[in-house]
HTML snippet that shows the backbone in 3Dmol.js (N, CA, C, O; Angstrom):
<script src="https://3Dmol.org/build/3Dmol-min.js"></script>
<div id="view" style="width:600px;height:400px;position:relative"></div>
<script>
const pdb = `
ATOM      1  N   UNK A   1      28.730  15.203 -30.311  1.00  0.00           N
ATOM      2  CA  UNK A   1      28.094  14.813 -29.077  1.00  0.00           C
ATOM      3  C   UNK A   1      29.073  14.012 -28.234  1.00  0.00           C
ATOM      4  O   UNK A   1      29.720  13.092 -28.734  1.00  0.00           O
ATOM      5  N   UNK A   2      29.185  14.359 -26.961  1.00  0.00           N
ATOM      6  CA  UNK A   2      30.110  13.688 -26.058  1.00  0.00           C
ATOM      7  C   UNK A   2      29.553  12.330 -25.627  1.00  0.00           C
ATOM      8  O   UNK A   2      28.366  12.203 -25.327  1.00  0.00           O
ATOM      9  N   UNK A   3      30.417  11.324 -25.600  1.00  0.00           N
ATOM     10  CA  UNK A   3      30.008   9.988 -25.204  1.00  0.00           C
ATOM     11  C   UNK A   3      30.191   9.811 -23.702  1.00  0.00           C
ATOM     12  O   UNK A   3      31.276  10.064 -23.179  1.00  0.00           O
ATOM     13  N   UNK A   4      29.149   9.381 -23.004  1.00  0.00           N
ATOM     14  CA  UNK A   4      29.190   9.168 -21.556  1.00  0.00           C
ATOM     15  C   UNK A   4      29.377   7.681 -21.288  1.00  0.00           C
ATOM     16  O   UNK A   4      28.747   6.847 -21.938  1.00  0.00           O
ATOM     17  N   UNK A   5      30.240   7.346 -20.334  1.00  0.00           N
ATOM     18  CA  UNK A   5      30.495   5.946 -19.985  1.00  0.00           C
ATOM     19  C   UNK A   5      29.578   5.446 -18.871  1.00  0.00           C
ATOM     20  O   UNK A   5      29.648   4.277 -18.492  1.00  0.00           O
ATOM     21  N   UNK A   6      28.715   6.322 -18.341  1.00  0.00           N
ATOM     22  CA  UNK A   6      27.766   5.967 -17.291  1.00  0.00           C
ATOM     23  C   UNK A   6      28.460   5.271 -16.118  1.00  0.00           C
ATOM     24  O   UNK A   6      28.077   4.171 -15.719  1.00  0.00           O
ATOM     25  N   UNK A   7      29.477   5.924 -15.581  1.00  0.00           N
ATOM     26  CA  UNK A   7      30.268   5.319 -14.508  1.00  0.00           C
ATOM     27  C   UNK A   7      29.635   5.486 -13.127  1.00  0.00           C
ATOM     28  O   UNK A   7      29.877   4.671 -12.236  1.00  0.00           O
ATOM     29  N   UNK A   8      28.828   6.529 -12.938  1.00  0.00           N
ATOM     30  CA  UNK A   8      28.183   6.759 -11.634  1.00  0.00           C
ATOM     31  C   UNK A   8      26.670   6.647 -11.820  1.00  0.00           C
ATOM     32  O   UNK A   8      26.042   7.534 -12.398  1.00  0.00           O
ATOM     33  N   UNK A   9      26.093   5.553 -11.327  1.00  0.00           N
ATOM     34  CA  UNK A   9      24.668   5.297 -11.487  1.00  0.00           C
ATOM     35  C   UNK A   9      23.963   5.356 -10.135  1.00  0.00           C
ATOM     36  O   UNK A   9      24.526   4.969  -9.111  1.00  0.00           O
ATOM     37  N   UNK A  10      22.735   5.839 -10.148  1.00  0.00           N
ATOM     38  CA  UNK A  10      21.902   5.886  -8.957  1.00  0.00           C
ATOM     39  C   UNK A  10      20.663   5.042  -9.213  1.00  0.00           C
ATOM     40  O   UNK A  10      20.008   5.186 -10.245  1.00  0.00           O
ATOM     41  N   UNK A  11      20.344   4.161  -8.271  1.00  0.00           N
ATOM     42  CA  UNK A  11      19.156   3.322  -8.382  1.00  0.00           C
ATOM     43  C   UNK A  11      17.908   4.178  -8.230  1.00  0.00           C
ATOM     44  O   UNK A  11      17.805   4.977  -7.299  1.00  0.00           O
ATOM     45  N   UNK A  12      16.960   4.010  -9.149  1.00  0.00           N
ATOM     46  CA  UNK A  12      15.682   4.719  -9.083  1.00  0.00           C
ATOM     47  C   UNK A  12      14.668   3.748  -8.476  1.00  0.00           C
ATOM     48  O   UNK A  12      14.357   2.725  -9.086  1.00  0.00           O
ATOM     49  N   UNK A  13      14.150   4.054  -7.287  1.00  0.00           N
ATOM     50  CA  UNK A  13      13.173   3.139  -6.679  1.00  0.00           C
ATOM     51  C   UNK A  13      11.865   3.124  -7.459  1.00  0.00           C
ATOM     52  O   UNK A  13      11.418   4.153  -7.966  1.00  0.00           O
ATOM     53  N   UNK A  14      11.264   1.955  -7.547  1.00  0.00           N
ATOM     54  CA  UNK A  14       9.993   1.805  -8.246  1.00  0.00           C
ATOM     55  C   UNK A  14       8.886   1.857  -7.209  1.00  0.00           C
ATOM     56  O   UNK A  14       8.865   1.070  -6.262  1.00  0.00           O
ATOM     57  N   UNK A  15       7.971   2.791  -7.399  1.00  0.00           N
ATOM     58  CA  UNK A  15       6.832   2.898  -6.497  1.00  0.00           C
ATOM     59  C   UNK A  15       5.674   2.167  -7.140  1.00  0.00           C
ATOM     60  O   UNK A  15       5.231   2.507  -8.237  1.00  0.00           O
ATOM     61  N   UNK A  16       5.196   1.168  -6.445  1.00  0.00           N
ATOM     62  CA  UNK A  16       4.115   0.375  -6.998  1.00  0.00           C
ATOM     63  C   UNK A  16       2.845   0.573  -6.186  1.00  0.00           C
ATOM     64  O   UNK A  16       2.857   0.461  -4.960  1.00  0.00           O
ATOM     65  N   UNK A  17       1.772   0.863  -6.864  1.00  0.00           N
ATOM     66  CA  UNK A  17       0.481   0.951  -6.205  1.00  0.00           C
ATOM     67  C   UNK A  17      -0.469  -0.067  -6.828  1.00  0.00           C
ATOM     68  O   UNK A  17      -1.683   0.133  -6.863  1.00  0.00           O
ATOM     69  N   UNK A  18       0.109  -1.164  -7.317  1.00  0.00           N
ATOM     70  CA  UNK A  18      -0.701  -2.169  -7.989  1.00  0.00           C
ATOM     71  C   UNK A  18      -1.012  -3.323  -7.052  1.00  0.00           C
ATOM     72  O   UNK A  18      -0.244  -3.660  -6.152  1.00  0.00           O
ATOM     73  N   UNK A  19      -2.170  -3.912  -7.304  1.00  0.00           N
ATOM     74  CA  UNK A  19      -2.640  -5.056  -6.542  1.00  0.00           C
ATOM     75  C   UNK A  19      -2.909  -6.200  -7.510  1.00  0.00           C
ATOM     76  O   UNK A  19      -3.239  -5.970  -8.674  1.00  0.00           O
ATOM     77  N   UNK A  20      -2.766  -7.450  -7.023  1.00  0.00           N
ATOM     78  CA  UNK A  20      -3.032  -8.629  -7.854  1.00  0.00           C
ATOM     79  C   UNK A  20      -4.060  -9.495  -7.126  1.00  0.00           C
ATOM     80  O   UNK A  20      -3.887  -9.826  -5.953  1.00  0.00           O
ATOM     81  N   UNK A  21      -5.112  -9.852  -7.823  1.00  0.00           N
ATOM     82  CA  UNK A  21      -6.137 -10.721  -7.253  1.00  0.00           C
ATOM     83  C   UNK A  21      -5.522 -12.102  -7.021  1.00  0.00           C
ATOM     84  O   UNK A  21      -4.864 -12.649  -7.905  1.00  0.00           O
ATOM     85  N   UNK A  22      -5.736 -12.655  -5.844  1.00  0.00           N
ATOM     86  CA  UNK A  22      -5.178 -13.968  -5.509  1.00  0.00           C
ATOM     87  C   UNK A  22      -5.911 -15.109  -6.217  1.00  0.00           C
ATOM     88  O   UNK A  22      -5.438 -16.245  -6.199  1.00  0.00           O
ATOM     89  N   UNK A  23      -7.044 -14.828  -6.832  1.00  0.00           N
ATOM     90  CA  UNK A  23      -7.829 -15.873  -7.492  1.00  0.00           C
ATOM     91  C   UNK A  23      -7.633 -15.869  -9.005  1.00  0.00           C
ATOM     92  O   UNK A  23      -7.251 -16.884  -9.586  1.00  0.00           O
ATOM     93  N   UNK A  24      -7.894 -14.724  -9.643  1.00  0.00           N
ATOM     94  CA  UNK A  24      -7.798 -14.670 -11.115  1.00  0.00           C
ATOM     95  C   UNK A  24      -6.505 -14.008 -11.596  1.00  0.00           C
ATOM     96  O   UNK A  24      -6.220 -14.011 -12.794  1.00  0.00           O
ATOM     97  N   UNK A  25      -5.724 -13.443 -10.678  1.00  0.00           N
ATOM     98  CA  UNK A  25      -4.428 -12.810 -10.957  1.00  0.00           C
ATOM     99  C   UNK A  25      -4.533 -11.527 -11.779  1.00  0.00           C
ATOM    100  O   UNK A  25      -3.559 -11.118 -12.410  1.00  0.00           O
ATOM    101  N   UNK A  26      -5.688 -10.898 -11.777  1.00  0.00           N
ATOM    102  CA  UNK A  26      -5.841  -9.593 -12.416  1.00  0.00           C
ATOM    103  C   UNK A  26      -4.953  -8.598 -11.682  1.00  0.00           C
ATOM    104  O   UNK A  26      -4.925  -8.572 -10.451  1.00  0.00           O
ATOM    105  N   UNK A  27      -4.233  -7.785 -12.437  1.00  0.00           N
ATOM    106  CA  UNK A  27      -3.400  -6.726 -11.859  1.00  0.00           C
ATOM    107  C   UNK A  27      -4.094  -5.403 -12.106  1.00  0.00           C
ATOM    108  O   UNK A  27      -4.452  -5.079 -13.238  1.00  0.00           O
ATOM    109  N   UNK A  28      -4.284  -4.629 -11.024  1.00  0.00           N
ATOM    110  CA  UNK A  28      -5.053  -3.400 -11.096  1.00  0.00           C
ATOM    111  C   UNK A  28      -4.467  -2.402 -10.097  1.00  0.00           C
ATOM    112  O   UNK A  28      -3.916  -2.799  -9.070  1.00  0.00           O
ATOM    113  N   UNK A  29      -4.585  -1.119 -10.395  1.00  0.00           N
ATOM    114  CA  UNK A  29      -4.077  -0.118  -9.455  1.00  0.00           C
ATOM    115  C   UNK A  29      -5.088   0.071  -8.326  1.00  0.00           C
ATOM    116  O   UNK A  29      -6.270  -0.241  -8.466  1.00  0.00           O
ATOM    117  N   UNK A  30      -4.592   0.586  -7.214  1.00  0.00           N
ATOM    118  CA  UNK A  30      -5.469   0.857  -6.080  1.00  0.00           C
ATOM    119  C   UNK A  30      -6.545   1.872  -6.447  1.00  0.00           C
ATOM    120  O   UNK A  30      -7.678   1.777  -5.976  1.00  0.00           O
ATOM    121  N   UNK A  31      -6.191   2.846  -7.291  1.00  0.00           N
ATOM    122  CA  UNK A  31      -7.152   3.860  -7.720  1.00  0.00           C
ATOM    123  C   UNK A  31      -8.271   3.247  -8.562  1.00  0.00           C
ATOM    124  O   UNK A  31      -9.440   3.596  -8.395  1.00  0.00           O
ATOM    125  N   UNK A  32      -7.912   2.334  -9.463  1.00  0.00           N
ATOM    126  CA  UNK A  32      -8.919   1.682 -10.304  1.00  0.00           C
ATOM    127  C   UNK A  32      -9.842   0.801  -9.471  1.00  0.00           C
ATOM    128  O   UNK A  32     -11.040   0.721  -9.746  1.00  0.00           O
ATOM    129  N   UNK A  33      -9.300   0.148  -8.468  1.00  0.00           N
ATOM    130  CA  UNK A  33     -10.090  -0.732  -7.613  1.00  0.00           C
ATOM    131  C   UNK A  33     -11.029   0.076  -6.720  1.00  0.00           C
ATOM    132  O   UNK A  33     -12.174  -0.316  -6.495  1.00  0.00           O
ATOM    133  N   UNK A  34     -10.542   1.193  -6.219  1.00  0.00           N
ATOM    134  CA  UNK A  34     -11.327   2.121  -5.388  1.00  0.00           C
ATOM    135  C   UNK A  34     -12.021   1.433  -4.225  1.00  0.00           C
ATOM    136  O   UNK A  34     -13.162   1.755  -3.893  1.00  0.00           O
ATOM    137  N   UNK A  35     -11.325   0.479  -3.605  1.00  0.00           N
ATOM    138  CA  UNK A  35     -11.869  -0.183  -2.427  1.00  0.00           C
ATOM    139  C   UNK A  35     -12.930  -1.226  -2.713  1.00  0.00           C
ATOM    140  O   UNK A  35     -13.517  -1.776  -1.782  1.00  0.00           O
ATOM    141  N   UNK A  36     -13.187  -1.508  -3.975  1.00  0.00           N
ATOM    142  CA  UNK A  36     -14.224  -2.473  -4.337  1.00  0.00           C
ATOM    143  C   UNK A  36     -13.691  -3.881  -4.490  1.00  0.00           C
ATOM    144  O   UNK A  36     -12.567  -4.187  -4.092  1.00  0.00           O
ATOM    145  N   UNK A  37     -14.511  -4.725  -5.071  1.00  0.00           N
ATOM    146  CA  UNK A  37     -14.114  -6.117  -5.298  1.00  0.00           C
ATOM    147  C   UNK A  37     -13.415  -6.241  -6.654  1.00  0.00           C
ATOM    148  O   UNK A  37     -13.361  -5.286  -7.428  1.00  0.00           O
ATOM    149  N   UNK A  38     -12.887  -7.420  -6.922  1.00  0.00           N
ATOM    150  CA  UNK A  38     -12.189  -7.677  -8.187  1.00  0.00           C
ATOM    151  C   UNK A  38     -13.199  -7.648  -9.332  1.00  0.00           C
ATOM    152  O   UNK A  38     -14.138  -8.445  -9.330  1.00  0.00           O
ATOM    153  N   UNK A  39     -13.036  -6.757 -10.306  1.00  0.00           N
ATOM    154  CA  UNK A  39     -14.004  -6.671 -11.404  1.00  0.00           C
ATOM    155  C   UNK A  39     -13.995  -7.903 -12.309  1.00  0.00           C
ATOM    156  O   UNK A  39     -15.026  -8.253 -12.883  1.00  0.00           O
ATOM    157  N   UNK A  40     -12.853  -8.556 -12.443  1.00  0.00           N
ATOM    158  CA  UNK A  40     -12.757  -9.750 -13.291  1.00  0.00           C
ATOM    159  C   UNK A  40     -13.507 -10.923 -12.658  1.00  0.00           C
ATOM    160  O   UNK A  40     -14.266 -11.615 -13.337  1.00  0.00           O
ATOM    161  N   UNK A  41     -13.295 -11.145 -11.364  1.00  0.00           N
ATOM    162  CA  UNK A  41     -13.993 -12.230 -10.662  1.00  0.00           C
ATOM    163  C   UNK A  41     -15.498 -11.990 -10.668  1.00  0.00           C
ATOM    164  O   UNK A  41     -16.281 -12.929 -10.813  1.00  0.00           O
ATOM    165  N   UNK A  42     -15.897 -10.738 -10.510  1.00  0.00           N
ATOM    166  CA  UNK A  42     -17.313 -10.415 -10.514  1.00  0.00           C
ATOM    167  C   UNK A  42     -17.927 -10.647 -11.894  1.00  0.00           C
ATOM    168  O   UNK A  42     -19.021 -11.201 -11.996  1.00  0.00           O
ATOM    169  N   UNK A  43     -17.239 -10.231 -12.952  1.00  0.00           N
ATOM    170  CA  UNK A  43     -17.765 -10.362 -14.311  1.00  0.00           C
ATOM    171  C   UNK A  43     -17.792 -11.815 -14.788  1.00  0.00           C
ATOM    172  O   UNK A  43     -18.766 -12.250 -15.403  1.00  0.00           O
ATOM    173  N   UNK A  44     -16.724 -12.564 -14.506  1.00  0.00           N
ATOM    174  CA  UNK A  44     -16.616 -13.923 -15.039  1.00  0.00           C
ATOM    175  C   UNK A  44     -17.277 -14.959 -14.141  1.00  0.00           C
ATOM    176  O   UNK A  44     -18.020 -15.818 -14.615  1.00  0.00           O
ATOM    177  N   UNK A  45     -16.999 -14.872 -12.827  1.00  0.00           N
ATOM    178  CA  UNK A  45     -17.459 -15.910 -11.898  1.00  0.00           C
ATOM    179  C   UNK A  45     -18.667 -15.492 -11.060  1.00  0.00           C
ATOM    180  O   UNK A  45     -19.209 -16.298 -10.304  1.00  0.00           O
ATOM    181  N   UNK A  46     -19.090 -14.230 -11.195  1.00  0.00           N
ATOM    182  CA  UNK A  46     -20.207 -13.681 -10.417  1.00  0.00           C
ATOM    183  C   UNK A  46     -19.978 -13.808  -8.910  1.00  0.00           C
ATOM    184  O   UNK A  46     -20.909 -14.046  -8.142  1.00  0.00           O
ATOM    185  N   UNK A  47     -18.687 -13.640  -8.499  1.00  0.00           N
ATOM    186  CA  UNK A  47     -18.304 -13.729  -7.093  1.00  0.00           C
ATOM    187  C   UNK A  47     -17.561 -12.447  -6.719  1.00  0.00           C
ATOM    188  O   UNK A  47     -16.660 -12.012  -7.436  1.00  0.00           O
ATOM    189  N   UNK A  48     -17.947 -11.844  -5.588  1.00  0.00           N
ATOM    190  CA  UNK A  48     -17.269 -10.638  -5.101  1.00  0.00           C
ATOM    191  C   UNK A  48     -16.074 -11.070  -4.252  1.00  0.00           C
ATOM    192  O   UNK A  48     -16.236 -11.587  -3.147  1.00  0.00           O
ATOM    193  N   UNK A  49     -14.866 -10.847  -4.789  1.00  0.00           N
ATOM    194  CA  UNK A  49     -13.652 -11.217  -4.069  1.00  0.00           C
ATOM    195  C   UNK A  49     -12.836  -9.969  -3.775  1.00  0.00           C
ATOM    196  O   UNK A  49     -12.651  -9.110  -4.638  1.00  0.00           O
ATOM    197  N   UNK A  50     -12.355  -9.884  -2.548  1.00  0.00           N
ATOM    198  CA  UNK A  50     -11.550  -8.740  -2.105  1.00  0.00           C
ATOM    199  C   UNK A  50     -10.177  -9.192  -1.625  1.00  0.00           C
ATOM    200  O   UNK A  50      -9.545  -8.509  -0.820  1.00  0.00           O
ATOM    201  N   UNK A  51      -9.715 -10.326  -2.108  1.00  0.00           N
ATOM    202  CA  UNK A  51      -8.453 -10.904  -1.654  1.00  0.00           C
ATOM    203  C   UNK A  51      -7.338 -10.526  -2.630  1.00  0.00           C
ATOM    204  O   UNK A  51      -7.147 -11.184  -3.652  1.00  0.00           O
ATOM    205  N   UNK A  52      -6.605  -9.457  -2.304  1.00  0.00           N
ATOM    206  CA  UNK A  52      -5.548  -8.948  -3.170  1.00  0.00           C
ATOM    207  C   UNK A  52      -4.205  -8.988  -2.463  1.00  0.00           C
ATOM    208  O   UNK A  52      -4.133  -8.935  -1.236  1.00  0.00           O
ATOM    209  N   UNK A  53      -3.134  -9.084  -3.257  1.00  0.00           N
ATOM    210  CA  UNK A  53      -1.784  -8.947  -2.727  1.00  0.00           C
ATOM    211  C   UNK A  53      -1.140  -7.753  -3.400  1.00  0.00           C
ATOM    212  O   UNK A  53      -1.360  -7.500  -4.584  1.00  0.00           O
ATOM    213  N   UNK A  54      -0.341  -7.020  -2.636  1.00  0.00           N
ATOM    214  CA  UNK A  54       0.336  -5.841  -3.164  1.00  0.00           C
ATOM    215  C   UNK A  54       1.559  -6.293  -3.964  1.00  0.00           C
ATOM    216  O   UNK A  54       2.335  -7.131  -3.504  1.00  0.00           O
ATOM    217  N   UNK A  55       1.723  -5.739  -5.148  1.00  0.00           N
ATOM    218  CA  UNK A  55       2.871  -6.066  -5.994  1.00  0.00           C
ATOM    219  C   UNK A  55       4.022  -5.151  -5.580  1.00  0.00           C
ATOM    220  O   UNK A  55       3.883  -3.928  -5.553  1.00  0.00           O
ATOM    221  N   UNK A  56       5.147  -5.757  -5.262  1.00  0.00           N
ATOM    222  CA  UNK A  56       6.315  -4.986  -4.848  1.00  0.00           C
ATOM    223  C   UNK A  56       7.203  -4.689  -6.043  1.00  0.00           C
ATOM    224  O   UNK A  56       7.006  -5.233  -7.129  1.00  0.00           O
ATOM    225  N   UNK A  57       8.178  -3.824  -5.833  1.00  0.00           N
ATOM    226  CA  UNK A  57       9.118  -3.460  -6.895  1.00  0.00           C
ATOM    227  C   UNK A  57       9.891  -4.685  -7.370  1.00  0.00           C
ATOM    228  O   UNK A  57      10.232  -4.775  -8.550  1.00  0.00           O
ATOM    229  N   UNK A  58      10.170  -5.618  -6.483  1.00  0.00           N
ATOM    230  CA  UNK A  58      10.909  -6.820  -6.864  1.00  0.00           C
ATOM    231  C   UNK A  58      10.103  -7.679  -7.835  1.00  0.00           C
ATOM    232  O   UNK A  58      10.684  -8.396  -8.649  1.00  0.00           O
ATOM    233  N   UNK A  59       8.770  -7.616  -7.761  1.00  0.00           N
ATOM    234  CA  UNK A  59       7.908  -8.387  -8.649  1.00  0.00           C
ATOM    235  C   UNK A  59       7.842  -7.823 -10.060  1.00  0.00           C
ATOM    236  O   UNK A  59       7.451  -8.525 -10.993  1.00  0.00           O
ATOM    237  N   UNK A  60       8.219  -6.565 -10.221  1.00  0.00           N
ATOM    238  CA  UNK A  60       8.080  -5.926 -11.525  1.00  0.00           C
ATOM    239  C   UNK A  60       9.086  -6.438 -12.548  1.00  0.00           C
ATOM    240  O   UNK A  60       8.824  -6.377 -13.750  1.00  0.00           O
ATOM    241  N   UNK A  61      10.242  -6.946 -12.092  1.00  0.00           N
ATOM    242  CA  UNK A  61      11.236  -7.521 -12.987  1.00  0.00           C
ATOM    243  C   UNK A  61      12.121  -6.508 -13.695  1.00  0.00           C
ATOM    244  O   UNK A  61      12.974  -6.900 -14.491  1.00  0.00           O
ATOM    245  N   UNK A  62      11.948  -5.229 -13.435  1.00  0.00           N
ATOM    246  CA  UNK A  62      12.747  -4.195 -14.078  1.00  0.00           C
ATOM    247  C   UNK A  62      13.452  -3.354 -13.022  1.00  0.00           C
ATOM    248  O   UNK A  62      12.853  -2.949 -12.025  1.00  0.00           O
ATOM    249  N   UNK A  63      14.732  -3.101 -13.258  1.00  0.00           N
ATOM    250  CA  UNK A  63      15.503  -2.223 -12.385  1.00  0.00           C
ATOM    251  C   UNK A  63      15.910  -1.009 -13.202  1.00  0.00           C
ATOM    252  O   UNK A  63      16.373  -1.147 -14.334  1.00  0.00           O
ATOM    253  N   UNK A  64      15.740   0.182 -12.634  1.00  0.00           N
ATOM    254  CA  UNK A  64      16.060   1.414 -13.347  1.00  0.00           C
ATOM    255  C   UNK A  64      17.157   2.166 -12.612  1.00  0.00           C
ATOM    256  O   UNK A  64      17.160   2.260 -11.384  1.00  0.00           O
ATOM    257  N   UNK A  65      18.093   2.702 -13.396  1.00  0.00           N
ATOM    258  CA  UNK A  65      19.193   3.500 -12.877  1.00  0.00           C
ATOM    259  C   UNK A  65      19.234   4.820 -13.631  1.00  0.00           C
ATOM    260  O   UNK A  65      18.802   4.905 -14.780  1.00  0.00           O
ATOM    261  N   UNK A  66      19.760   5.851 -12.971  1.00  0.00           N
ATOM    262  CA  UNK A  66      19.960   7.153 -13.604  1.00  0.00           C
ATOM    263  C   UNK A  66      21.447   7.477 -13.578  1.00  0.00           C
ATOM    264  O   UNK A  66      22.079   7.390 -12.525  1.00  0.00           O
ATOM    265  N   UNK A  67      22.012   7.847 -14.718  1.00  0.00           N
ATOM    266  CA  UNK A  67      23.414   8.235 -14.800  1.00  0.00           C
ATOM    267  C   UNK A  67      23.553   9.626 -14.200  1.00  0.00           C
ATOM    268  O   UNK A  67      22.859  10.553 -14.617  1.00  0.00           O
ATOM    269  N   UNK A  68      24.453   9.781 -13.215  1.00  0.00           N
ATOM    270  CA  UNK A  68      24.668  11.067 -12.557  1.00  0.00           C
ATOM    271  C   UNK A  68      25.336  12.077 -13.489  1.00  0.00           C
ATOM    272  O   UNK A  68      25.192  13.285 -13.297  1.00  0.00           O
ATOM    273  N   UNK A  69      26.057  11.597 -14.486  1.00  0.00           N
ATOM    274  CA  UNK A  69      26.779  12.500 -15.386  1.00  0.00           C
ATOM    275  C   UNK A  69      25.896  13.106 -16.471  1.00  0.00           C
ATOM    276  O   UNK A  69      25.916  14.316 -16.697  1.00  0.00           O
ATOM    277  N   UNK A  70      25.117  12.251 -17.143  1.00  0.00           N
ATOM    278  CA  UNK A  70      24.341  12.746 -18.282  1.00  0.00           C
ATOM    279  C   UNK A  70      22.827  12.738 -18.049  1.00  0.00           C
ATOM    280  O   UNK A  70      22.086  13.337 -18.828  1.00  0.00           O
ATOM    281  N   UNK A  71      22.361  12.073 -16.996  1.00  0.00           N
ATOM    282  CA  UNK A  71      20.944  12.043 -16.685  1.00  0.00           C
ATOM    283  C   UNK A  71      20.146  10.967 -17.411  1.00  0.00           C
ATOM    284  O   UNK A  71      18.925  10.908 -17.263  1.00  0.00           O
ATOM    285  N   UNK A  72      20.802  10.122 -18.188  1.00  0.00           N
ATOM    286  CA  UNK A  72      20.119   9.076 -18.934  1.00  0.00           C
ATOM    287  C   UNK A  72      19.558   8.025 -17.968  1.00  0.00           C
ATOM    288  O   UNK A  72      20.219   7.655 -16.998  1.00  0.00           O
ATOM    289  N   UNK A  73      18.333   7.547 -18.239  1.00  0.00           N
ATOM    290  CA  UNK A  73      17.715   6.485 -17.447  1.00  0.00           C
ATOM    291  C   UNK A  73      17.981   5.156 -18.160  1.00  0.00           C
ATOM    292  O   UNK A  73      17.697   5.004 -19.349  1.00  0.00           O
ATOM    293  N   UNK A  74      18.531   4.200 -17.408  1.00  0.00           N
ATOM    294  CA  UNK A  74      18.897   2.899 -17.951  1.00  0.00           C
ATOM    295  C   UNK A  74      18.047   1.847 -17.272  1.00  0.00           C
ATOM    296  O   UNK A  74      18.004   1.780 -16.044  1.00  0.00           O
ATOM    297  N   UNK A  75      17.360   1.010 -18.071  1.00  0.00           N
ATOM    298  CA  UNK A  75      16.549  -0.080 -17.542  1.00  0.00           C
ATOM    299  C   UNK A  75      17.230  -1.402 -17.838  1.00  0.00           C
ATOM    300  O   UNK A  75      17.751  -1.616 -18.932  1.00  0.00           O
ATOM    301  N   UNK A  76      17.221  -2.283 -16.853  1.00  0.00           N
ATOM    302  CA  UNK A  76      17.785  -3.630 -17.071  1.00  0.00           C
ATOM    303  C   UNK A  76      17.029  -4.650 -16.276  1.00  0.00           C
ATOM    304  O   UNK A  76      17.352  -5.837 -16.327  1.00  0.00           O
TER     305      UNK A  76
END
`;
const viewer = $3Dmol.createViewer("view");
viewer.addModel(pdb, "pdb");
viewer.setStyle({}, {cartoon: {color: "spectrum"}});
viewer.zoomTo();
viewer.render();
</script>
């Protein structure tokens, strides 16, 4: 098997569709939320809260690269 030095890397953008409740900090996808209120706040505090912030790629803490030579995905 040939050893690749991964000299040419391409940044793989992270697409995030996650939201974080500003009150209880529950992280949920937009699809799971479906335009409703925070299920955690409703279940625990009996309060309907719709105050969410969108989680960006920078918040995820992981950067992914793809080696142009061998196709390996590298996370750091």
